[in-house]
C-alpha positions as CSV (number, residue, x, y, z in Angstrom):
1,M,49.2,-5.5,-134.8
2,L,50.5,-7.9,-137.4
3,L,47.1,-8.7,-138.9
4,V,46.6,-5.4,-140.8
5,P,49.9,-5.6,-142.9
6,V,49.2,-9.3,-143.6
7,V,45.7,-8.6,-144.8
8,W,47.0,-5.7,-147.0
9,L,49.7,-7.9,-148.5
10,V,47.2,-10.7,-149.2
11,V,44.8,-8.3,-150.9
12,A,47.7,-6.9,-153.0
13,V,48.7,-10.4,-154.1
14,G,45.0,-11.3,-154.9
15,V,44.5,-8.1,-156.9
16,Y,47.8,-8.8,-158.8
17,I,46.5,-12.3,-159.7
18,A,43.1,-11.0,-160.7
19,A,44.6,-8.3,-162.9
20,L,46.9,-10.8,-164.6
21,R,43.9,-13.1,-165.3
22,S,41.9,-10.1,-166.7
23,G,44.6,-8.8,-168.9
24,M,45.0,-5.6,-167.0
25,Q,48.2,-3.9,-165.8
26,A,49.0,-6.1,-162.9
27,L,51.9,-4.3,-161.3
28,Q,50.1,-1.0,-161.1
29,W,47.1,-2.5,-159.5
30,A,49.2,-4.5,-157.1
31,L,51.1,-1.3,-156.0
32,A,47.8,0.6,-155.6
33,A,46.4,-2.3,-153.5
34,L,49.5,-2.4,-151.4
35,F,49.0,1.3,-150.5
36,T,45.2,1.3,-150.1
37,G,44.5,-2.2,-149.0
38,P,41.0,-3.6,-149.3
39,F,39.6,-0.2,-150.1
40,L,40.7,-0.6,-153.7
41,L,38.5,-3.6,-154.4
42,P,35.4,-1.7,-155.5
43,L,37.4,0.5,-157.8
44,F,39.2,-2.6,-159.2
45,N,35.9,-4.4,-159.9
46,S,34.3,-1.4,-161.6
47,H,37.4,-0.8,-163.7
48,K,37.5,-4.5,-164.8
49,R,33.8,-4.4,-165.7
50,L,34.3,-1.2,-167.7
51,L,37.2,-2.7,-169.7
52,L,35.1,-5.8,-170.4
53,C,32.3,-3.7,-171.7
54,K,34.7,-1.6,-173.8
55,V,36.2,-4.7,-175.4
56,R,32.9,-6.4,-176.1
57,G,31.1,-3.3,-177.4
58,K,28.1,-1.2,-176.5
59,N,25.3,-3.5,-177.6
60,S,26.5,-6.7,-176.1
61,S,25.2,-8.0,-172.8
62,L,27.2,-9.6,-170.0
63,F,26.0,-12.9,-168.6
64,R,26.1,-12.8,-164.9
65,P,24.4,-15.8,-163.2
């Protein structure tokens, strides 16, 4: 019973740290992760990638090993 809230809290803290490191609005992402839990991770990753592509430009490529 206690496992679900702990997992959601850990995901919210992780998303907060990842948003801070990526230069995104960390508090909004942390609150969204607090309410939706791990279901937010695909949306967060795609939003982070779109912001990176927007900053770097259309003709640049991203190196993903």
